[in-house]
C-alpha positions as CSV (number, residue, x, y, z in Angstrom):
1,M,0.0,0.0,0.0
2,R,1.2,3.5,-0.8
3,C,1.5,6.0,1.9
4,I,-0.4,9.1,1.2
5,S,1.2,12.2,2.6
6,R,-0.6,14.5,5.0
7,W,-0.1,17.4,2.6
8,S,-1.9,15.6,-0.1
9,V,-4.9,14.9,2.2
10,R,-4.9,18.6,3.3
11,R,-4.9,19.8,-0.3
12,V,-7.9,17.6,-1.1
13,I,-9.8,18.9,1.9
14,V,-9.0,22.5,1.0
15,A,-10.0,21.9,-2.6
16,N,-13.3,20.3,-1.6
17,T,-14.0,23.1,0.8
18,L,-13.4,25.8,-1.8
19,I,-15.5,24.0,-4.4
20,G,-18.4,23.7,-1.9
21,I,-18.2,27.4,-1.0
22,I,-18.2,28.4,-4.6
23,Q,-21.2,26.1,-5.4
24,E,-23.1,27.5,-2.4
25,L,-22.5,31.1,-3.5
26,R,-23.6,30.4,-7.0
27,A,-26.8,28.7,-5.7
28,K,-27.6,31.6,-3.5
29,H,-27.1,34.1,-6.3
30,T,-29.4,32.0,-8.6
31,L,-32.1,31.8,-5.9
32,D,-32.0,35.5,-5.3
33,Q,-32.6,36.1,-9.0
34,L,-35.5,33.7,-9.0
35,T,-37.0,35.5,-6.0
36,V,-37.1,38.8,-7.9
37,V,-38.7,37.1,-11.0
38,N,-41.4,35.4,-8.9
39,A,-42.2,38.5,-6.7
40,P,-46.0,39.0,-6.7
41,K,-47.3,41.9,-8.8
42,V,-50.6,43.7,-8.6
43,H,-52.6,46.2,-10.6
44,A,-53.3,49.2,-8.5
45,V,-55.1,52.6,-9.0
46,R,-52.7,55.4,-8.0
47,D,-53.3,59.0,-8.9
48,R,-56.4,57.9,-11.0
49,Q,-54.2,55.7,-13.2
50,I,-53.9,51.9,-13.2
51,V,-50.3,50.9,-12.7
52,H,-48.6,47.5,-12.5
53,M,-46.3,47.3,-9.5
54,A,-44.7,44.9,-7.1
55,V,-46.6,44.3,-3.9
56,N,-43.9,45.9,-1.7
57,E,-44.5,49.2,-3.6
58,L,-48.1,49.5,-2.4
59,V,-48.8,52.4,-0.1
60,L,-51.7,53.6,2.0
61,D,-54.7,54.6,-0.1
62,D,-53.7,52.6,-3.2
63,I,-56.6,50.6,-4.6
64,M,-55.8,47.1,-5.9
65,D,-57.7,45.9,-9.0
66,L,-58.0,42.2,-8.6
67,L,-59.2,39.7,-11.1
68,P,-61.0,36.4,-10.3
69,G,-58.5,33.8,-8.9
70,Q,-56.0,36.4,-7.8
71,Q,-54.9,36.5,-4.1
72,I,-55.2,39.5,-2.0
73,V,-51.5,40.2,-1.3
74,A,-51.7,42.9,1.3
75,D,-53.9,43.9,4.3
76,S,-56.8,45.6,2.7
77,T,-60.5,46.5,2.8
78,V,-62.8,45.4,0.0
79,L,-64.5,48.4,-1.6
80,T,-66.7,46.6,-4.2
81,R,-67.0,43.2,-5.6
82,A,-68.3,42.0,-8.9
83,T,-70.1,38.7,-9.3
84,S,-70.9,36.8,-12.5
85,K,-74.5,35.7,-12.6
86,S,-75.5,32.8,-14.9
87,T,-78.6,33.5,-17.0
88,N,-78.9,29.9,-18.1
89,R,-81.4,28.1,-15.9
90,C,-82.2,24.4,-16.2
């Protein structure tokens, strides 16, 4: 059996540690980019104009314009609601 020097083992450990750190940093960077892409957006009425903005840009007195199936993404009060009524009766 060949004797492996301590320096060779240390080099392998350091190399593995550096590779692991680099992979973790790249993964964190990628996840941060995905978080920005998937950030919830909302249509809101501000200054009498409908604007498309990120949820964290909402301020007091903004009015959210929600479509069916959309989640209410901030604490709010419902001003009006629209319902669809079926005219077809069996």
